[in-house]
C-alpha positions as CSV (number, residue, x, y, z in Angstrom):
1,X,-18.0,4.4,-28.3
2,X,-17.7,5.9,-24.8
3,X,-15.1,8.6,-24.1
4,X,-11.9,7.3,-22.6
5,X,-9.1,9.6,-21.5
6,X,-6.1,9.5,-23.8
7,X,-3.8,8.2,-21.0
8,X,-6.1,5.2,-20.3
9,X,-4.7,3.1,-23.1
10,X,-1.1,4.0,-22.5
11,X,-1.5,3.2,-18.8
12,X,-3.2,-0.1,-19.6
13,X,-0.3,-1.1,-21.9
14,X,2.2,-0.2,-19.3
15,X,0.4,-2.3,-16.6
16,X,0.1,-5.3,-19.0
17,X,3.8,-5.0,-19.9
18,X,4.8,-4.8,-16.2
19,X,2.6,-7.9,-15.4
20,X,4.3,-9.8,-18.2
21,X,7.7,-9.0,-16.8
22,X,6.7,-10.2,-13.4
23,X,5.9,-6.8,-11.9
24,X,3.2,-7.0,-9.3
25,X,4.2,-10.5,-8.2
26,X,5.3,-11.5,-4.7
27,X,8.9,-11.5,-5.8
28,X,8.7,-8.2,-7.7
29,X,6.0,-6.1,-6.0
30,X,4.8,-2.9,-7.7
31,X,6.0,0.4,-6.3
32,X,3.6,2.9,-4.8
33,X,4.8,6.5,-4.5
34,X,8.2,5.4,-5.6
35,X,8.6,3.2,-2.5
36,X,10.8,0.1,-2.9
37,X,9.2,-2.6,-0.7
38,X,12.3,-4.7,-0.4
39,X,14.5,-1.8,0.6
40,X,11.9,-0.4,3.0
41,X,11.5,-3.9,4.6
42,X,15.3,-4.3,4.9
43,X,15.7,-0.9,6.5
44,X,12.9,-1.5,9.0
45,X,14.3,-4.9,10.0
46,X,17.8,-3.5,10.4
47,X,16.6,-0.6,12.5
48,X,14.0,-2.8,14.3
49,X,11.2,-0.3,13.8
50,X,7.8,-0.5,12.2
51,X,7.1,1.2,8.8
52,X,5.2,4.4,9.0
53,X,3.4,5.4,5.8
54,X,2.9,9.1,5.6
55,X,0.3,8.7,2.8
56,X,-1.8,6.3,4.9
57,X,-1.3,6.9,8.6
58,X,-2.9,4.6,11.1
59,X,-5.6,7.0,12.1
60,X,-9.4,7.1,11.7
61,X,-9.0,10.0,9.2
62,X,-7.4,7.5,6.8
63,X,-10.8,5.6,6.6
64,X,-12.5,8.5,4.9
65,X,-15.3,11.0,5.7
66,X,-19.1,10.8,5.9
67,X,-20.1,7.2,6.7
68,X,-16.6,6.3,8.1
69,X,-15.7,9.7,9.5
70,X,-14.1,10.2,12.9
71,X,-17.5,10.8,14.5
72,X,-19.2,7.7,13.0
73,X,-20.3,4.9,15.3
74,X,-18.9,2.5,12.8
75,X,-15.3,3.4,13.5
76,X,-15.4,4.0,17.3
77,X,-14.1,0.5,18.1
78,X,-11.5,0.1,15.3
79,X,-8.2,-1.0,16.6
80,X,-5.2,-0.5,14.3
81,X,-3.1,-3.7,14.4
82,X,0.5,-3.9,13.5
83,X,2.9,-6.9,13.1
84,X,5.7,-7.3,15.7
85,X,8.9,-5.5,14.8
86,X,11.5,-7.8,13.3
87,X,8.9,-10.3,12.0
88,X,9.8,-11.3,8.5
89,X,7.2,-11.4,5.8
90,X,6.8,-14.8,4.0
91,X,9.1,-16.6,6.5
92,X,12.2,-14.9,5.1
């Protein structure tokens, strides 16, 4: 039997329970870094500003290093696209 970290099974059970309870669906998205999608969306719509994610900024450095590093020819023509401010997701 291959070695699996002790937290693996616990994490798997938690994910399965969350899925069963609707977590991860469009109506109940999973949180990343404690971020509440619905609250963030509402705040951005009210303030008419785009969401800025500090953990994944819209810069070439977010793509990685080596093959997709900032000096790579593969990333020189990348244009970061953003939705218009105030545009509601899912037609809401």
